[in-house]
C-alpha positions as protocol buffer text, in pm:
chain_id: "A"
residue {
  index: 1
  type: UNK
  ca { x: 11244 y: 16460 z: 9039 }
}
residue {
  index: 2
  type: UNK
  ca { x: 11217 y: 16201 z: 8760 }
}
residue {
  index: 3
  type: UNK
  ca { x: 11473 y: 15982 z: 8938 }
}
residue {
  index: 4
  type: UNK
  ca { x: 11279 y: 16008 z: 9265 }
}
residue {
  index: 5
  type: UNK
  ca { x: 10950 y: 15918 z: 9098 }
}
residue {
  index: 6
  type: UNK
  ca { x: 11112 y: 15620 z: 8927 }
}
residue {
  index: 7
  type: UNK
  ca { x: 11247 y: 15492 z: 9257 }
}
residue {
  index: 8
  type: UNK
  ca { x: 10906 y: 15541 z: 9416 }
}
residue {
  index: 9
  type: UNK
  ca { x: 10740 y: 15345 z: 9135 }
}
residue {
  index: 10
  type: UNK
  ca { x: 10986 y: 15059 z: 9176 }
}
residue {
  index: 11
  type: UNK
  ca { x: 10927 y: 15053 z: 9552 }
}
residue {
  index: 12
  type: UNK
  ca { x: 10549 y: 15047 z: 9509 }
}
residue {
  index: 13
  type: UNK
  ca { x: 10575 y: 14767 z: 9249 }
}
residue {
  index: 14
  type: UNK
  ca { x: 10793 y: 14558 z: 9479 }
}
residue {
  index: 15
  type: UNK
  ca { x: 10549 y: 14610 z: 9764 }
}
residue {
  index: 16
  type: UNK
  ca { x: 10255 y: 14498 z: 9549 }
}
residue {
  index: 17
  type: UNK
  ca { x: 10447 y: 14189 z: 9431 }
}
residue {
  index: 18
  type: UNK
  ca { x: 10543 y: 14099 z: 9789 }
}
residue {
  index: 19
  type: UNK
  ca { x: 10190 y: 14137 z: 9917 }
}
residue {
  index: 20
  type: UNK
  ca { x: 10038 y: 13921 z: 9642 }
}
residue {
  index: 21
  type: UNK
  ca { x: 10303 y: 13647 z: 9684 }
}
residue {
  index: 22
  type: UNK
  ca { x: 10295 y: 13619 z: 10062 }
}
residue {
  index: 23
  type: UNK
  ca { x: 9917 y: 13623 z: 10079 }
}
residue {
  index: 24
  type: UNK
  ca { x: 9869 y: 13317 z: 9853 }
}
residue {
  index: 25
  type: UNK
  ca { x: 9895 y: 12967 z: 10001 }
}
residue {
  index: 26
  type: UNK
  ca { x: 9967 y: 12673 z: 9772 }
}
residue {
  index: 27
  type: UNK
  ca { x: 9666 y: 12464 z: 9677 }
}
residue {
  index: 28
  type: UNK
  ca { x: 9620 y: 12154 z: 9889 }
}
residue {
  index: 29
  type: UNK
  ca { x: 9743 y: 11843 z: 9713 }
}
residue {
  index: 30
  type: UNK
  ca { x: 9468 y: 11616 z: 9587 }
}
residue {
  index: 31
  type: UNK
  ca { x: 9446 y: 11294 z: 9791 }
}
residue {
  index: 32
  type: UNK
  ca { x: 9587 y: 10972 z: 9649 }
}
residue {
  index: 33
  type: UNK
  ca { x: 9300 y: 10759 z: 9520 }
}
residue {
  index: 34
  type: UNK
  ca { x: 9357 y: 10402 z: 9644 }
}
residue {
  index: 35
  type: UNK
  ca { x: 9126 y: 10119 z: 9538 }
}
residue {
  index: 36
  type: UNK
  ca { x: 9152 y: 9777 z: 9705 }
}
residue {
  index: 37
  type: UNK
  ca { x: 9021 y: 9489 z: 9493 }
}
residue {
  index: 38
  type: UNK
  ca { x: 9012 y: 9116 z: 9537 }
}
residue {
  index: 39
  type: UNK
  ca { x: 8901 y: 8829 z: 9755 }
}
residue {
  index: 40
  type: UNK
  ca { x: 8892 y: 8739 z: 10124 }
}
residue {
  index: 41
  type: UNK
  ca { x: 9267 y: 8789 z: 10168 }
}
residue {
  index: 42
  type: UNK
  ca { x: 9212 y: 9156 z: 10087 }
}
residue {
  index: 43
  type: UNK
  ca { x: 8869 y: 9189 z: 10252 }
}
residue {
  index: 44
  type: UNK
  ca { x: 9008 y: 9075 z: 10587 }
}
residue {
  index: 45
  type: UNK
  ca { x: 8880 y: 8723 z: 10647 }
}
residue {
  index: 46
  type: UNK
  ca { x: 9069 y: 8567 z: 10934 }
}
residue {
  index: 47
  type: UNK
  ca { x: 9071 y: 8882 z: 11145 }
}
residue {
  index: 48
  type: UNK
  ca { x: 8751 y: 8785 z: 11325 }
}
residue {
  index: 49
  type: UNK
  ca { x: 8550 y: 9091 z: 11225 }
}
residue {
  index: 50
  type: UNK
  ca { x: 8302 y: 9212 z: 10966 }
}
residue {
  index: 51
  type: UNK
  ca { x: 8275 y: 9567 z: 11100 }
}
residue {
  index: 52
  type: UNK
  ca { x: 8283 y: 9727 z: 10753 }
}
residue {
  index: 53
  type: UNK
  ca { x: 8071 y: 9479 z: 10557 }
}
residue {
  index: 54
  type: UNK
  ca { x: 7896 y: 9165 z: 10678 }
}
residue {
  index: 55
  type: UNK
  ca { x: 7826 y: 9040 z: 10326 }
}
residue {
  index: 56
  type: UNK
  ca { x: 8183 y: 9084 z: 10201 }
}
residue {
  index: 57
  type: UNK
  ca { x: 8363 y: 9021 z: 10528 }
}
residue {
  index: 58
  type: UNK
  ca { x: 8544 y: 9354 z: 10507 }
}
residue {
  index: 59
  type: UNK
  ca { x: 8688 y: 9494 z: 10827 }
}
residue {
  index: 60
  type: UNK
  ca { x: 8919 y: 9757 z: 10968 }
}
residue {
  index: 61
  type: UNK
  ca { x: 9192 y: 9498 z: 11045 }
}
residue {
  index: 62
  type: UNK
  ca { x: 9245 y: 9420 z: 10676 }
}
residue {
  index: 63
  type: UNK
  ca { x: 9559 y: 9551 z: 10508 }
}
residue {
  index: 64
  type: UNK
  ca { x: 9382 y: 9801 z: 10274 }
}
residue {
  index: 65
  type: UNK
  ca { x: 9228 y: 9983 z: 10570 }
}
residue {
  index: 66
  type: UNK
  ca { x: 9556 y: 9979 z: 10764 }
}
residue {
  index: 67
  type: UNK
  ca { x: 9761 y: 10099 z: 10465 }
}
residue {
  index: 68
  type: UNK
  ca { x: 9522 y: 10388 z: 10396 }
}
residue {
  index: 69
  type: UNK
  ca { x: 9521 y: 10487 z: 10764 }
}
residue {
  index: 70
  type: UNK
  ca { x: 9902 y: 10500 z: 10767 }
}
residue {
  index: 71
  type: UNK
  ca { x: 9929 y: 10711 z: 10451 }
}
residue {
  index: 72
  type: UNK
  ca { x: 9846 y: 11081 z: 10486 }
}
residue {
  index: 73
  type: UNK
  ca { x: 9615 y: 11226 z: 10224 }
}
residue {
  index: 74
  type: UNK
  ca { x: 9493 y: 10889 z: 10098 }
}
residue {
  index: 75
  type: UNK
  ca { x: 9132 y: 10808 z: 10008 }
}
residue {
  index: 76
  type: UNK
  ca { x: 9041 y: 10438 z: 10014 }
}
residue {
  index: 77
  type: UNK
  ca { x: 8771 y: 10269 z: 9809 }
}
residue {
  index: 78
  type: UNK
  ca { x: 8744 y: 9922 z: 9964 }
}
residue {
  index: 79
  type: UNK
  ca { x: 8585 y: 9691 z: 9706 }
}
residue {
  index: 80
  type: UNK
  ca { x: 8738 y: 9352 z: 9795 }
}
residue {
  index: 81
  type: UNK
  ca { x: 8487 y: 9083 z: 9889 }
}
residue {
  index: 82
  type: UNK
  ca { x: 8513 y: 8736 z: 10039 }
}
residue {
  index: 83
  type: UNK
  ca { x: 8460 y: 8454 z: 9794 }
}
residue {
  index: 84
  type: UNK
  ca { x: 8548 y: 8665 z: 9492 }
}
residue {
  index: 85
  type: UNK
  ca { x: 8683 y: 8499 z: 9179 }
}
residue {
  index: 86
  type: UNK
  ca { x: 8836 y: 8674 z: 8879 }
}
residue {
  index: 87
  type: UNK
  ca { x: 8502 y: 8735 z: 8708 }
}
residue {
  index: 88
  type: UNK
  ca { x: 8362 y: 8893 z: 9026 }
}
residue {
  index: 89
  type: UNK
  ca { x: 8640 y: 9149 z: 9011 }
}
residue {
  index: 90
  type: UNK
  ca { x: 8572 y: 9237 z: 8648 }
}
residue {
  index: 91
  type: UNK
  ca { x: 8193 y: 9235 z: 8687 }
}
residue {
  index: 92
  type: UNK
  ca { x: 8147 y: 9396 z: 9029 }
}
residue {
  index: 93
  type: UNK
  ca { x: 8458 y: 9567 z: 9167 }
}
residue {
  index: 94
  type: UNK
  ca { x: 8595 y: 9798 z: 8899 }
}
residue {
  index: 95
  type: UNK
  ca { x: 8338 y: 10077 z: 8920 }
}
residue {
  index: 96
  type: UNK
  ca { x: 8560 y: 10300 z: 9136 }
}
residue {
  index: 97
  type: UNK
  ca { x: 8861 y: 10284 z: 8904 }
}
residue {
  index: 98
  type: UNK
  ca { x: 8937 y: 10584 z: 8684 }
}
residue {
  index: 99
  type: UNK
  ca { x: 9221 y: 10775 z: 8524 }
}
residue {
  index: 100
  type: UNK
  ca { x: 9274 y: 10951 z: 8859 }
}
residue {
  index: 101
  type: UNK
  ca { x: 9326 y: 10625 z: 9052 }
}
residue {
  index: 102
  type: UNK
  ca { x: 9680 y: 10631 z: 9191 }
}
residue {
  index: 103
  type: UNK
  ca { x: 9713 y: 10292 z: 9362 }
}
residue {
  index: 104
  type: UNK
  ca { x: 9540 y: 9956 z: 9320 }
}
residue {
  index: 105
  type: UNK
  ca { x: 9602 y: 9644 z: 9528 }
}
residue {
  index: 106
  type: UNK
  ca { x: 9457 y: 9299 z: 9465 }
}
residue {
  index: 107
  type: UNK
  ca { x: 9465 y: 8938 z: 9576 }
}
residue {
  index: 108
  type: UNK
  ca { x: 9279 y: 8713 z: 9333 }
}
residue {
  index: 109
  type: UNK
  ca { x: 9304 y: 8364 z: 9190 }
}
residue {
  index: 110
  type: UNK
  ca { x: 9282 y: 8153 z: 9505 }
}
residue {
  index: 111
  type: UNK
  ca { x: 8906 y: 8100 z: 9481 }
}
residue {
  index: 112
  type: UNK
  ca { x: 8928 y: 8026 z: 9110 }
}
residue {
  index: 113
  type: UNK
  ca { x: 9118 y: 7708 z: 9198 }
}
residue {
  index: 114
  type: UNK
  ca { x: 8927 y: 7643 z: 9523 }
}
residue {
  index: 115
  type: UNK
  ca { x: 9224 y: 7698 z: 9751 }
}
residue {
  index: 116
  type: UNK
  ca { x: 9042 y: 7776 z: 10078 }
}
residue {
  index: 117
  type: UNK
  ca { x: 8813 y: 7475 z: 10052 }
}
residue {
  index: 118
  type: UNK
  ca { x: 9107 y: 7264 z: 9944 }
}
residue {
  index: 119
  type: UNK
  ca { x: 9307 y: 7343 z: 10257 }
}
residue {
  index: 120
  type: UNK
  ca { x: 9007 y: 7276 z: 10479 }
}
residue {
  index: 121
  type: UNK
  ca { x: 8939 y: 6945 z: 10306 }
}
residue {
  index: 122
  type: UNK
  ca { x: 9299 y: 6840 z: 10366 }
}
residue {
  index: 123
  type: UNK
  ca { x: 9244 y: 6876 z: 10740 }
}
residue {
  index: 124
  type: UNK
  ca { x: 8941 y: 6646 z: 10724 }
}
residue {
  index: 125
  type: UNK
  ca { x: 9006 y: 6389 z: 10449 }
}
residue {
  index: 126
  type: UNK
  ca { x: 9272 y: 6267 z: 10210 }
}
residue {
  index: 127
  type: UNK
  ca { x: 9304 y: 6538 z: 9945 }
}
residue {
  index: 128
  type: UNK
  ca { x: 9574 y: 6419 z: 9705 }
}
residue {
  index: 129
  type: UNK
  ca { x: 9337 y: 6400 z: 9408 }
}
residue {
  index: 130
  type: UNK
  ca { x: 9193 y: 6746 z: 9487 }
}
residue {
  index: 131
  type: UNK
  ca { x: 9541 y: 6896 z: 9500 }
}
residue {
  index: 132
  type: UNK
  ca { x: 9618 y: 6746 z: 9160 }
}
residue {
  index: 133
  type: UNK
  ca { x: 9297 y: 6891 z: 9017 }
}
residue {
  index: 134
  type: UNK
  ca { x: 9377 y: 7238 z: 9156 }
}
residue {
  index: 135
  type: UNK
  ca { x: 9730 y: 7226 z: 9013 }
}
residue {
  index: 136
  type: UNK
  ca { x: 9581 y: 7142 z: 8673 }
}
residue {
  index: 137
  type: UNK
  ca { x: 9353 y: 7445 z: 8698 }
}
residue {
  index: 138
  type: UNK
  ca { x: 9649 y: 7664 z: 8790 }
}
residue {
  index: 139
  type: UNK
  ca { x: 9837 y: 7549 z: 8482 }
}
residue {
  index: 140
  type: UNK
  ca { x: 9556 y: 7542 z: 8228 }
}
residue {
  index: 141
  type: UNK
  ca { x: 9280 y: 7784 z: 8327 }
}
residue {
  index: 142
  type: UNK
  ca { x: 9410 y: 8045 z: 8568 }
}
residue {
  index: 143
  type: UNK
  ca { x: 9655 y: 8229 z: 8338 }
}
residue {
  index: 144
  type: UNK
  ca { x: 9381 y: 8334 z: 8094 }
}
residue {
  index: 145
  type: UNK
  ca { x: 9149 y: 8438 z: 8377 }
}
residue {
  index: 146
  type: UNK
  ca { x: 9419 y: 8655 z: 8534 }
}
residue {
  index: 147
  type: UNK
  ca { x: 9510 y: 8810 z: 8197 }
}
residue {
  index: 148
  type: UNK
  ca { x: 9149 y: 8913 z: 8140 }
}
residue {
  index: 149
  type: UNK
  ca { x: 9116 y: 9057 z: 8490 }
}
residue {
  index: 150
  type: UNK
  ca { x: 9442 y: 9249 z: 8476 }
}
residue {
  index: 151
  type: UNK
  ca { x: 9355 y: 9390 z: 8133 }
}
residue {
  index: 152
  type: UNK
  ca { x: 9021 y: 9516 z: 8266 }
}
residue {
  index: 153
  type: UNK
  ca { x: 9194 y: 9685 z: 8559 }
}
residue {
  index: 154
  type: UNK
  ca { x: 9447 y: 9856 z: 8331 }
}
residue {
  index: 155
  type: UNK
  ca { x: 9172 y: 9972 z: 8098 }
}
residue {
  index: 156
  type: UNK
  ca { x: 8981 y: 10135 z: 8385 }
}
residue {
  index: 157
  type: UNK
  ca { x: 9286 y: 10273 z: 8569 }
}
residue {
  index: 158
  type: UNK
  ca { x: 9546 y: 10354 z: 8301 }
}
residue {
  index: 159
  type: UNK
  ca { x: 9761 y: 10569 z: 8529 }
}
residue {
  index: 160
  type: UNK
  ca { x: 9757 y: 10356 z: 8843 }
}
residue {
  index: 161
  type: UNK
  ca { x: 10038 y: 10154 z: 8996 }
}
residue {
  index: 162
  type: UNK
  ca { x: 9880 y: 9811 z: 9043 }
}
residue {
  index: 163
  type: UNK
  ca { x: 10022 y: 9592 z: 9319 }
}
residue {
  index: 164
  type: UNK
  ca { x: 9935 y: 9222 z: 9286 }
}
residue {
  index: 165
  type: UNK
  ca { x: 9986 y: 9035 z: 9611 }
}
residue {
  index: 166
  type: UNK
  ca { x: 10064 y: 8667 z: 9636 }
}
residue {
  index: 167
  type: UNK
  ca { x: 9933 y: 8419 z: 9891 }
}
residue {
  index: 168
  type: UNK
  ca { x: 10147 y: 8308 z: 10188 }
}
residue {
  index: 169
  type: UNK
  ca { x: 10232 y: 7943 z: 10240 }
}
residue {
  index: 170
  type: UNK
  ca { x: 10050 y: 7830 z: 10557 }
}
residue {
  index: 171
  type: UNK
  ca { x: 10271 y: 7543 z: 10674 }
}
residue {
  index: 172
  type: UNK
  ca { x: 10630 y: 7490 z: 10788 }
}
residue {
  index: 173
  type: UNK
  ca { x: 10677 y: 7112 z: 10801 }
}
residue {
  index: 174
  type: UNK
  ca { x: 10540 y: 7059 z: 11149 }
}
residue {
  index: 175
  type: UNK
  ca { x: 10211 y: 6935 z: 11289 }
}
residue {
  index: 176
  type: UNK
  ca { x: 10007 y: 7091 z: 11565 }
}
residue {
  index: 177
  type: UNK
  ca { x: 9655 y: 7118 z: 11706 }
}
residue {
  index: 178
  type: UNK
  ca { x: 9589 y: 7428 z: 11492 }
}
residue {
  index: 179
  type: UNK
  ca { x: 9609 y: 7215 z: 11176 }
}
residue {
  index: 180
  type: UNK
  ca { x: 9429 y: 6892 z: 11268 }
}
residue {
  index: 181
  type: UNK
  ca { x: 9441 y: 6615 z: 11014 }
}
residue {
  index: 182
  type: UNK
  ca { x: 9694 y: 6776 z: 10781 }
}
residue {
  index: 183
  type: UNK
  ca { x: 9981 y: 6532 z: 10747 }
}
residue {
  index: 184
  type: UNK
  ca { x: 10334 y: 6649 z: 10673 }
}
residue {
  index: 185
  type: UNK
  ca { x: 10298 y: 6510 z: 10320 }
}
residue {
  index: 186
  type: UNK
  ca { x: 9976 y: 6703 z: 10266 }
}
residue {
  index: 187
  type: UNK
  ca { x: 10130 y: 7019 z: 10410 }
}
residue {
  index: 188
  type: UNK
  ca { x: 10423 y: 6988 z: 10172 }
}
residue {
  index: 189
  type: UNK
  ca { x: 10187 y: 6933 z: 9878 }
}
residue {
  index: 190
  type: UNK
  ca { x: 9975 y: 7234 z: 9977 }
}
residue {
  index: 191
  type: UNK
  ca { x: 10279 y: 7458 z: 10012 }
}
residue {
  index: 192
  type: UNK
  ca { x: 10396 y: 7343 z: 9668 }
}
residue {
  index: 193
  type: UNK
  ca { x: 10052 y: 7428 z: 9530 }
}
residue {
  index: 194
  type: UNK
  ca { x: 10079 y: 7779 z: 9676 }
}
residue {
  index: 195
  type: UNK
  ca { x: 10418 y: 7813 z: 9508 }
}
residue {
  index: 196
  type: UNK
  ca { x: 10256 y: 7715 z: 9177 }
}
residue {
  index: 197
  type: UNK
  ca { x: 9968 y: 7957 z: 9231 }
}
residue {
  index: 198
  type: UNK
  ca { x: 10198 y: 8244 z: 9325 }
}
residue {
  index: 199
  type: UNK
  ca { x: 10427 y: 8169 z: 9032 }
}
residue {
  index: 200
  type: UNK
  ca { x: 10145 y: 8205 z: 8780 }
}
residue {
  index: 201
  type: UNK
  ca { x: 10016 y: 8519 z: 8951 }
}
residue {
  index: 202
  type: UNK
  ca { x: 10366 y: 8670 z: 8949 }
}
residue {
  index: 203
  type: UNK
  ca { x: 10420 y: 8590 z: 8580 }
}
residue {
  index: 204
  type: UNK
  ca { x: 10084 y: 8722 z: 8461 }
}
residue {
  index: 205
  type: UNK
  ca { x: 10121 y: 9035 z: 8675 }
}
residue {
  index: 206
  type: UNK
  ca { x: 10460 y: 9103 z: 8516 }
}
residue {
  index: 207
  type: UNK
  ca { x: 10312 y: 9048 z: 8168 }
}
residue {
  index: 208
  type: UNK
  ca { x: 10046 y: 9310 z: 8249 }
}
residue {
  index: 209
  type: UNK
  ca { x: 10306 y: 9559 z: 8368 }
}
residue {
  index: 210
  type: UNK
  ca { x: 10194 y: 9530 z: 8731 }
}
residue {
  index: 211
  type: UNK
  ca { x: 10404 y: 9501 z: 9047 }
}
residue {
  index: 212
  type: UNK
  ca { x: 10407 y: 9162 z: 9219 }
}
residue {
  index: 213
  type: UNK
  ca { x: 10456 y: 9155 z: 9596 }
}
residue {
  index: 214
  type: UNK
  ca { x: 10555 y: 8828 z: 9766 }
}
residue {
  index: 215
  type: UNK
  ca { x: 10425 y: 8788 z: 10123 }
}
residue {
  index: 216
  type: UNK
  ca { x: 10622 y: 8474 z: 10204 }
}
residue {
  index: 217
  type: UNK
  ca { x: 10938 y: 8642 z: 10338 }
}
residue {
  index: 218
  type: UNK
  ca { x: 10717 y: 8817 z: 10593 }
}
residue {
  index: 219
  type: UNK
  ca { x: 10560 y: 8486 z: 10697 }
}
residue {
  index: 220
  type: UNK
  ca { x: 10883 y: 8305 z: 10786 }
}
residue {
  index: 221
  type: UNK
  ca { x: 10846 y: 8179 z: 11144 }
}
residue {
  index: 222
  type: UNK
  ca { x: 10476 y: 8267 z: 11153 }
}
residue {
  index: 223
  type: UNK
  ca { x: 10313 y: 7954 z: 11006 }
}
residue {
  index: 224
  type: UNK
  ca { x: 9990 y: 7804 z: 11141 }
}
residue {
  index: 225
  type: UNK
  ca { x: 10181 y: 7614 z: 11411 }
}
residue {
  index: 226
  type: UNK
  ca { x: 10372 y: 7919 z: 11533 }
}
residue {
  index: 227
  type: UNK
  ca { x: 10293 y: 8093 z: 11862 }
}
residue {
  index: 228
  type: UNK
  ca { x: 10282 y: 8416 z: 11659 }
}
residue {
  index: 229
  type: UNK
  ca { x: 10094 y: 8280 z: 11358 }
}
residue {
  index: 230
  type: UNK
  ca { x: 10024 y: 8509 z: 11065 }
}
residue {
  index: 231
  type: UNK
  ca { x: 9787 y: 8250 z: 10918 }
}
residue {
  index: 232
  type: UNK
  ca { x: 9508 y: 8094 z: 11119 }
}
residue {
  index: 233
  type: UNK
  ca { x: 9476 y: 7721 z: 11141 }
}
residue {
  index: 234
  type: UNK
  ca { x: 9137 y: 7555 z: 11168 }
}
residue {
  index: 235
  type: UNK
  ca { x: 8882 y: 7799 z: 11314 }
}
residue {
  index: 236
  type: UNK
  ca { x: 8547 y: 7659 z: 11427 }
}
residue {
  index: 237
  type: UNK
  ca { x: 8358 y: 7991 z: 11446 }
}
residue {
  index: 238
  type: UNK
  ca { x: 8349 y: 8133 z: 11189 }
}
residue {
  index: 239
  type: UNK
  ca { x: 8490 y: 7850 z: 10976 }
}
residue {
  index: 240
  type: UNK
  ca { x: 8551 y: 8097 z: 10692 }
}
residue {
  index: 241
  type: UNK
  ca { x: 8837 y: 8245 z: 10892 }
}
residue {
  index: 242
  type: UNK
  ca { x: 9025 y: 7914 z: 10870 }
}
residue {
  index: 243
  type: UNK
  ca { x: 9357 y: 7931 z: 10687 }
}
residue {
  index: 244
  type: UNK
  ca { x: 9332 y: 8305 z: 10628 }
}
residue {
  index: 245
  type: UNK
  ca { x: 9568 y: 8572 z: 10763 }
}
residue {
  index: 246
  type: UNK
  ca { x: 9529 y: 8654 z: 11130 }
}
residue {
  index: 247
  type: UNK
  ca { x: 9512 y: 9011 z: 11255 }
}
residue {
  index: 248
  type: UNK
  ca { x: 9888 y: 8990 z: 11306 }
}
residue {
  index: 249
  type: UNK
  ca { x: 9927 y: 8863 z: 10950 }
}
residue {
  index: 250
  type: UNK
  ca { x: 9743 y: 9164 z: 10811 }
}
residue {
  index: 251
  type: UNK
  ca { x: 9914 y: 9415 z: 11039 }
}
residue {
  index: 252
  type: UNK
  ca { x: 10269 y: 9281 z: 11031 }
}
residue {
  index: 253
  type: UNK
  ca { x: 10269 y: 9083 z: 10706 }
}
residue {
  index: 254
  type: UNK
  ca { x: 10054 y: 9225 z: 10428 }
}
residue {
  index: 255
  type: UNK
  ca { x: 10051 y: 9588 z: 10547 }
}
residue {
  index: 256
  type: UNK
  ca { x: 10430 y: 9642 z: 10552 }
}
residue {
  index: 257
  type: UNK
  ca { x: 10454 y: 9443 z: 10228 }
}
residue {
  index: 258
  type: UNK
  ca { x: 10218 y: 9688 z: 10054 }
}
residue {
  index: 259
  type: UNK
  ca { x: 10388 y: 9986 z: 10218 }
}
residue {
  index: 260
  type: UNK
  ca { x: 10722 y: 9865 z: 10084 }
}
residue {
  index: 261
  type: UNK
  ca { x: 10583 y: 9923 z: 9735 }
}
residue {
  index: 262
  type: UNK
  ca { x: 10362 y: 10229 z: 9768 }
}
residue {
  index: 263
  type: UNK
  ca { x: 10537 y: 10402 z: 10059 }
}
């Protein structure tokens, strides 16, 4: 009788354990918190839309929106804004960062050295002296500005993987109607300036412990004079879309570049 009761007790215990285990589903994983910071190259200028923010030029063709849409269980806070400089990021865009932020992406630095206006001016006038001035700013002023911005990001998001994106070179040593007025010499000088800009961004990102992502391999064969351009040439309406990534540049350039880092 004792042996029978013991077997019965074991059977009942196993049944209770089985019922409590099978009936419990694992808790749903918390979504990845993704915050997109930066300037017009992150907001989406060039895509011909402001359907998410007229003031900041944000739109659903920009790479942050596309990346978040392609990643299951990802929540996007889209803070990037056209015209932003480094101090705009630190003063206005970091409010959504926290210890729970998983991913951060950013393009910043181009407006600090006046890159967009510089490229436009090179299509209209001789810009050799302006290029020299911008290169001086890249060498002497930009590193400290980037260091301060990156430090503020790390302070607010200590556990995040921060992906710092470079800027693509717009030209490929050929002239066309999409880039009126830009001589081959000016194009070469502008591409060299982008190399200088990206080099400083890469170095300061590495010093901050961030990941640098180079868009230029994705842009090969897709310059402003290409039939499948990833960077717009001169755009009359709106002029702010000039020399910014096209919709194809965001979808097939920046988006897979970011996905190659964050999966």
